[in-house]
N, C-alpha and C positions, 0 to 999 in steps of 0.2 A: 657652782664650783668655783672656788677660790682664784681669782687668776695672780695673785701676785701676793706674797710672804715678806715676812721682816726678813728674814735670810736672801731671799732673793732681792731686798733693795741693798741690802748692805752689798758694798761692792770695791772692790782694790783700786787703790788712785790710778787713775790715765798715766800712761808714760807719756814722755814725752818725744821719743821718738818712735817713729815707726815701725816695730821691731817688733818679732813674736813676745806675747807674756809672759812672766813667769805664772810656774802652778800658783792658780786664786788662793789665796790663805783662807781661813778660816776664822776672823776677828770675832773676838767676846764684845760684847755691848755694856754699856755702864748703864745702870738702872736709874732714872730720875726719875721716878713717880709713870706716869702718861707716855715721857719721851724716853727712847733709846738713844744715849750718844756712843757713838763709834770713831775714837780715832786711830788713822793709820797714816803711817809714812813711807817713802818710798826713795832712795839711794841711790844713784848711778854714777859711775864713773866708766870713763871709754875713752878711746882713740880716735879721732877721724884724719886721715890720713890729705884731706880738702875741702875745708874747713869752710872754704867761699865756693865752693863745686864751681872752678874755672877749669878751663881749659888748658890753661900756659902757666909755669912761675904758681905752682901749685905751694898751700901752705899748712901744714897739718897743725893738730892742737891735742893736748888734754882738757877734756871736758868732764864737771861734776854739775850734777842735777839733783838739789833734793828739793821733795816734795810732800809736804803734809796734808794732813787733810783733816777735817770732822763734818761727821753724818748725823743729824739728826733726823730720828725715826717715830714715826708715830702709825697707831695702827686702831682704828674705830671700827669692829666687825668685819666685813670683807673690804672695806676701805683705809688706803695706806698714805702718808704722807711720808717727804722727806725734804731735807734743807743739808744742800752738802756745798762745802767753800775747801777751794783747794789752793794752795800756794805753789810756782813752781819757780826754784830761782837755781838759775844757769849761771857758773862760773866757769871762764876758760882761762887757762892761763898762763897763753900768750899774747893773747886777745881780748883783754880787758875792755875796750871799747865794746865789746859786741856781747858782758853780759848783759843780762834782762830778769829781769820780776812780773811774772804774768799772775796775774788771779781770776778766777772762776768761781761763782757763785751763782746756783742752781738751785730750783725747786719743781719737785716733781708731787704731781697729786695725781692717787687712783679711785676712781668713784664706781662702786657699783650697786646702779640704781635696782639692779634685780638682774635678774640670770639673765636675762635677753636685751641688756640695757646699762652700756660698760663706759664711762669716759676716761679719757687719762690727759692732763692737763701738764704745762710744762713751761716755764720761762729761765732764763738763763741770761747773767751779765758775764763777758768774757775782755777781760784786760790783758790783749796778748802781743806776739811779736813775730814778724817773718823775718826769716837767719837772712844775713846777705846771700846772695846767692839763690834765693829761692823765691816764689811769690813774684811781684813786681819789678824785685833786683834781680829777677833772674833771668833779664831780656837785655843785657848788654850795657846800653846806656845810660838807663836808671843804677846800676849796679857801682858804674864809675862816678854816679853823682853823690853816693850817700857814705857812711864813715862809721855807719853803726845800723842794727835792725831797724827794719819800721814798726813800729809802735801801732797798734788801733784797739779799739774800742767796738763791741760788736753786744748788740741787745737783741733778744730771741725770745718769743713766746707763741708757741704749737697749741694743740690739740687734736686728739684721735675720739673719733665715739662710734662706737658700734653697735647698730640696733639686729638683734637676732643671736636666738640659744645657738653657743657649739656646736649642736646637735642638729642644727634646725636647717629644715633646704635649700632657704635664703637666707642671706645674711647684709647688709650693707653697713660701710664704713665709711666716714667722712671726716679727713683730715686737713689742719693748714699749721702756716706756719709765715710769721713777721719777724723777718732779721732786717736789724737798720747795723749797719757798719761805719765808721767815720775813722780816719787814721789819724793819728798822733803828731807826728812830726813829718821835717823836708815835708812843710806845706805846700811848698812850689811844685812839688814832681807830685805829690799825692791828692790832690784836694779832688782832682776831676775823678779819683778812683770813689770818695764817698757814693755809699747806695745804698739804697732799700730795697729788700726781692720778697715778694709774696706771693707765696704757695698753695692754693687749693686743690684739693683731688677727692675724686670717689673711689671707691671701690664696691663692684656687685660680685658675692662671691655663690656660687649654685651649686650645692654637695652631690655628686654623683657617684660614691662610697664612702661608706662610713668617716675616712679618712684622708678623703681626698674632693677638690673642691674648685670647680674653674673657676675664671676670675675676670673681669670684666672693669677696666680701668679708665679713669680721665683723668689729665690732670694738667694744671696750669702754673707757669711762673713769673711773674711778672717783674721783672728789674728796671729800676728808676735811678736814674747817679743824680745826686745831688744840686752839681754844673752840667748844665747840660748846652755844648758848643754844638753847632752846624751840623758836625758829623757827628750826631748821638748815638753810642752805644744802648739807649734802651732801649726793653725789646719786652716780646713775650714768648714764651717757649710752651707749644701744646702738644699732652705725648697723650694717643692713646692704646692702649694695652689689652691684651688678651692672653691669655694665661692656665697657668693649672698651681696650685699648691696641695702638698700633701705631706703626709705624717708616718712616719717608721713605715712605710709600704717597702719590702724588699730590703730590709737594713739600710733607706736613704729616707730622708728631710730633705723637704727643697722646694721653691717658687721658681717660675718661669714664667717672662714675662716675652712678647714678642710684640710689634706693632711700628708706628709711625709717628715722628717728632715734626713739626713744625716750628721752626723760629721766625719771626716776626720782627722787624724794624722799626723805629718809629720813624724815624730818617729813610726817605727817598732815595739819598744818598750810598744806602747798603742795603746789598743782595738779600732778599729773604732766602731763607733754606729750607727745602724739604728731602728726608732721610726715611731708613729705617732703624730703629730702634729696638732695643733688648735692654733687661735687664736678667741675671738668672743667680741663683746662690742653692748650692746645693752640697749637702753634709751624706756622706757616706758611712758607715760604720759596720766595717767587716768583722771588728769585734770589736767587746765594751770598752775596752782600752788603747784602740787604734782609732782613729777617727781622721779621714778626708773631708777637705771644705775644696770645693770650687765655684769659682765665680766670675764671671763675666760679665760686662756693659757698655753700651753706645750711647755716652751723652756729648751736650753742647755746653763744655766747659767757657766761662766768662773769658775775654780779651786782656790779656797783661801788657796792653800795648803795642802790640801786633798783628795788625787782621780784627777782623769783623768780629769770631769766637776762634774756639776751641773746638773741632769734633774729633771726641776723645774715644778710643776704643780699648778696652784695659779685658786681661785675662791674668788670673790668679788662681794656683792650687794651693793650699798646706798641709801640711800630711803631720799629726801632734800621735803620738805611742807614747804610753805609758809603760817603760821597761819595770816599773817595780811602783808599789802603794809610795813610793817619795822621789824616783824619779822620771822626769819624762824629757822629750826631746820633738823640738820643733823643724822641720824644713821645708820652708816655700820656695814657689819660684812665681814670678808675675814678669807680665810682658803688658806696655803699654803703646798705642799707637795716637800722635797728636796732630794732627795736621790743621795751621793755623791756615782758616778759611779767610779769603779776601785780603792775604796780605800780600805784598807786591815781591817779596822776596819768596813766597811761594816755601815757606818753612814748611818744615816735617820732623816733627823728634819721633824715636823708639828708644824706651826705656826698656832696659832687660835690668833683674832686680832678683837676686839670691838671699835666700833667710835663712841661717842655722843656729838653734839654739836646745843648749839643756838646760833643765830645767831640776832646781832641789829644794821638796821640802825638808825643810830641817826641822821643822815645829809646826803645831798647829798653829802659829802665832808669827811664823819668820821663815821665807821662801828666796831662796837665791836662782839668780837665771844670766846666764853668761849667753852674748847673743851674738853672731856679725851678719854684717849686712855687705851686701856687694850692691852697687848702683850704677850702671853702663848708658851712657845716651849718646845716641848717633846719630846725629845730625846734620839735612842737607847745605845747613846754615853754617859757613867759616869763622869761626874762635866757638863753638857753642856744642861740639863734640866737650864728653868730660866721663870723667868716675873716679868713685872713692870706694875706700875702704872702711868700713866702722865699726870699730868692735865698742861692745858694753857690758861692763858688771852691772847687776841690776839685784837690791835688798829691797824687802819686803819686810814690812812690823807692822803689828797689832798689837792688842791687849790679846 
């Protein structure tokens, strides 16, 4: 069975904001011999009523984001190759110092040596940014020390190898990723946040029914910061999961994993942590035109400067309903609890979000989307609460 086709490799440009995406366009490719060329562009215009995500003295702004991209795609039998470049240009009407230009270059290779031996390889270079009030600058002190977005470069390489035919009783998957991150500005603040992350994992699938398998997974993530002070945040996080994955059973498809997470710090001054952990993603399709996606997880996110790490629990549900062949809507609800483990102030944040969107497929090559997102952060730390409303109009176009 062919795992990947040209149509699956052609994907719309990624949006810069975490909003429901407009309906996928069906771009036509330029035939250049053995290579297919797929140019696309996304344009967004919107309004943010709390541009810096602050608890007081909110400032609003009108935002424009232009994101052209091009993909080069080639196929050789069951093997497929893709090279993608995307530019994202962010322009703010009232805060020009927060304008940005992001670049992303990625390569993907899909190799099928046989029906039971499949490998995926990927590599990416990203020249990105963290908007003021997010990431490292969302922690108060740092936010007051900068007057522009934080810029960073990341280089990532990864692989996934599966041995075992899809219908086999047992299958094994091994995977890994190496990520290197380096901040580019405000170095007196950001130098200590440059890091290298190495993830390795293995999953064994045991088929118990034609479309259902039990799974057993082990994953290790090693994080090393380039600057290694006495109170080093260098650590290893190990996860052990058991669970199940299924397709098309009673109109649902999903994967559910539960287990244990252990975070061990290199420094004796930081307390190691062991807790329950889970990852779940389930899609329920009561009708072919109506789909509900539910996801939840518990993970140990890296500290942004307060505490040892952030114990993060998230819960999300999104409903997409197609009212006709050309109109569909999205409704999403999200809740995240973040406990800053080891923080002297005992910080804990609760984030609630609501997404609503309507998408219109005007043509095969042209789509429109109007999206609204409300976010509210409730924190026990003074001057950290805030809420914001974000409205975005998106246009996607291709050949």
